[in-house]
GUGU-9977 format. One record per residue (C-alpha): x, y, z. Coordinates in steps of 0.1 Angstrom, whole numbers. Each point is the difference from the previous one (the first is absolute). Layout:
# residues N
       u       v       w
       X       Y       Z
...
***
This chain:
# residues 321
       u       v       w
     195    -233     197
      -3      35      15
     -31       3      23
     -13      30     -19
       2     -18     -33
     -16     -30      15
     -28      21      13
      -6      17     -33
      -2     -33     -18
     -25     -14      25
     -22      31      -4
       1      -2     -38
      -6     -37       0
     -30       5      24
     -15      27     -22
       6     -20     -31
     -19     -29      15
     -29      23       8
      -1      12     -36
      -1     -36     -11
     -29      -6      23
     -17      30     -14
       0     -17     -34
     -20     -28      16
     -27      21      14
      -8      21     -31
     -34     -12     -11
     -33      12     -14
      -1      28      26
      28      17     -19
     -20       0     -33
     -30      13      19
      21      28      15
      12      10     -34
     -35       1     -15
     -12      21      30
      28      25      -7
      -6       1     -37
     -37       6       5
       7      29      24
     -10      33     -14
      19      20      27
      34      -4      16
      16     -28      19
       7       9      37
      29     -18      17
      -3      -1      37
      25     -14      25
      15       8      34
      36      -1      11
      23     -21     -23
     -31     -11     -19
      -7      37      -6
      34       4     -16
      -7     -29     -23
     -34      14      -8
      16      33     -11
      23     -18     -23
     -28     -21     -16
     -21      31      -4
      29      18     -18
       5     -30     -23
     -37      -3      -8
      -2      38      -9
      30      -2     -23
     -13     -30     -18
     -35      11      -9
     -20      -5      32
      -7      33      17
       7      -5      37
       9      18      33
      11      -9      35
     -24       6      29
      14      -1      35
     -25     -18      22
       6      22      31
      -4      32     -21
     -31     -14     -17
     -21       2      31
      10      37       4
     -13      13     -32
      19     -18     -28
     -30     -23      -7
     -13      31     -18
      24      -8     -28
     -18     -32      -8
     -28      -2     -26
     -26     -28      -4
      17     -10     -33
      33      -9      18
      13     -34      11
      23      -7      30
      28     -25       3
       8      -4      37
      32     -16      12
       2     -16      35
      19     -32       7
     -21      -8      30
     -32      15     -14
      -6      14      34
      20      33       1
     -21      24      22
       4      30     -22
     -11     -20     -30
     -30     -15      18
     -12      34      11
      -5      12     -36
     -17     -31     -14
     -36      11      11
       5      34     -17
      12     -16     -32
     -30     -23       1
     -24      29       4
      16      16     -31
      -6     -33     -19
      37      -3      -7
      10     -35     -12
      30     -13      19
      28     -24     -11
      18     -12      31
      36     -12       1
       5     -20      31
      14     -34      13
     -30      -7      22
     -31     -13     -17
     -31       8      21
      16      31      16
     -21      31       6
      15      16     -31
     -10     -29     -23
     -36       2      13
      -3      34     -17
      19     -10     -32
     -15     -10     -33
      32     -19      -7
      29     -10      21
      35      -4     -15
      17     -23      24
      35       6      12
      19     -32      12
      -2      -3      37
      38      -7       3
      22      10      29
      18      33      -4
      38      -1      -8
       5      20      31
      12     -24      27
     -25      15      24
     -28      -6     -25
     -10      37       6
      15      23     -26
     -20      -3     -33
      23     -15     -26
     -15     -30     -18
     -36      13       3
       9      34     -15
      21     -15     -28
     -30     -23      -9
     -23      30       0
      23      20     -22
       4     -28     -25
     -37      -6       0
      -5      37      -7
      24      -1     -29
     -18     -31     -14
     -32      19       1
      15      31     -17
      15     -21     -28
     -32     -21      -6
     -20      33      -2
      24      17     -24
      -1     -30     -22
     -38      -1       1
      -1      38      -9
      25      -6     -29
      22      26      17
      29      10     -23
      32      19       3
     -16      32     -13
     -26      -2      28
      28      -5      26
      18      31     -14
     -31      21       7
       4      -4      37
      38       4      -1
       5      31     -22
      31      13      17
      17     -31      13
      27     -19     -19
     -25     -27      -9
     -24      26     -14
      27      17     -20
      11     -32     -15
     -35      -7     -12
      -9      35     -12
      29      23      -6
       6       6     -37
      30      14     -18
     -22      29     -11
       1      12      36
      38      -2       5
      16       6     -34
      19      31     -12
     -20      20     -25
       4      29     -25
      31      21       7
      12     -26      26
       6     -25     -28
      36       0     -12
       1       0     -38
      23      10     -28
      -4       2     -38
      14     -29     -21
      25      23     -17
      16      12      33
      32     -14      14
       7     -23      29
      14      30      18
     -34      17      -3
     -16     -31      13
      23       0      30
      -9      36       8
     -37      -8      -2
       4     -31      22
      18      21      27
     -27      27      -2
     -29     -24       5
      17     -25      23
     -17     -32     -11
      32     -18     -13
     -14       0     -36
     -14      21     -28
     -25      -8     -27
      10       6     -36
     -27      16     -21
      -8      14     -34
     -10      36      -7
     -36     -13       3
       8     -14      35
      -2     -36     -13
      19     -25      22
      30     -13     -19
      22     -14      28
      14       3      35
      35       8      13
       8     -11      35
      29       0      24
       9     -34     -12
       1      12     -36
      22      28      11
      25     -24      16
       0     -21     -32
       6      31     -21
      30      10      21
      14     -36      -1
      -4       1     -38
      21      32      -2
     -27      20     -16
       4      38      -2
     -28      11      23
      -2      35     -14
       0      -9     -37
     -18     -34      -1
     -37       2      -7
     -22     -15      26
     -17     -24     -25
      33     -19      -2
       0      -8      37
     -37      -1      10
     -21     -31       5
     -25      -1     -28
     -26     -22      18
      -9      17      33
     -25     -19      21
     -34      18       2
     -31      -5      22
     -35      16       0
      -7      26      27
     -25     -22      18
      26     -27       8
       3      -7      37
      32      12      15
       6     -35      14
      -2     -14     -35
      24      26     -13
      24      -8      28
      -2     -37     -10
       8       9     -36
      30      20      11
      13     -28      21
      -4     -26     -27
      15      22     -27
      27      13      24
      -8      36      -8
      -8      31      21
     -25      19     -21
     -30      -6     -23
     -16      23     -26
     -37       6       6
     -19       4     -33
     -35       0     -14
      -8      -2     -37
      37       4      -9
       1      33      20
      25       5      28
     -19       5      33
      28      -2      25
      29     -20      14
      -1     -21      32
      32      -6      18
       7     -28      25
       4      26      28
     -34      14      -7
     -15     -33       9
      23      -8      29
      -8      34      16
     -36     -11       3
      10     -29      21
      -4     -27     -26
      25     -29      -3
      -2     -34     -16
***
């Protein structure tokens, strides 16, 4: 086996074993930590130094996006003014594998003066950090995957997984739903999938291709070319929806040998166009198109034509199935 592959497998196996060990040390302290956070009226501060700081940033971001307001506080910057960002309603989660990181220890007295409750995340019970903590979430005290046992690997992986476990437990406790998640992701793909409706992307008014039922296939082709949606609606004089004529219908008309200039459109149109209400999510519309193998849907309310949504209107917004 190639030495690089062997090294990768050793590292993954080592970190996998640490995660298994983490399962064994989850106890009542985890429940206590969750209850402390749920009872917090302010925000949850995540504090860590070095690699633990990077993990703390990620946990903070996950908490914020899943219903628990949070921000990262750099311990070295904290003693140079950033402590002013903390209020007495806040709570701190502090990550330090050793529980003795000097930059961490230096801010503990200040946090105590502010009456900030602390949840520690460390491998060393009885460390200086745990003495200040209301609850300690234990990290397995395994060796690092690094052959020198120096570069944080297993310990940071365990911290990250423990942070994810906290975030998921909290979002479940808060009954956090997709619509809540979308509020903190309004412009990302995830947010658009959960919030973007066809009403926001559909063609409306003069953008909608339409011809009267007594016009010819040739007239429909002209309208399709003008509007560029690969289809046209067939309507009555009262703008009632009677059918739809698509590129596929045009090909079938040609194959059937119909006289495109003389044949009325009602001979070639599909009489049962698929319609959806305007508040339909774009993702749901996309799924309907994929299942039905079509590229457009008519948007209607109370039997009135509101618009047409085309496959490309949805794809342009970054949505895919």
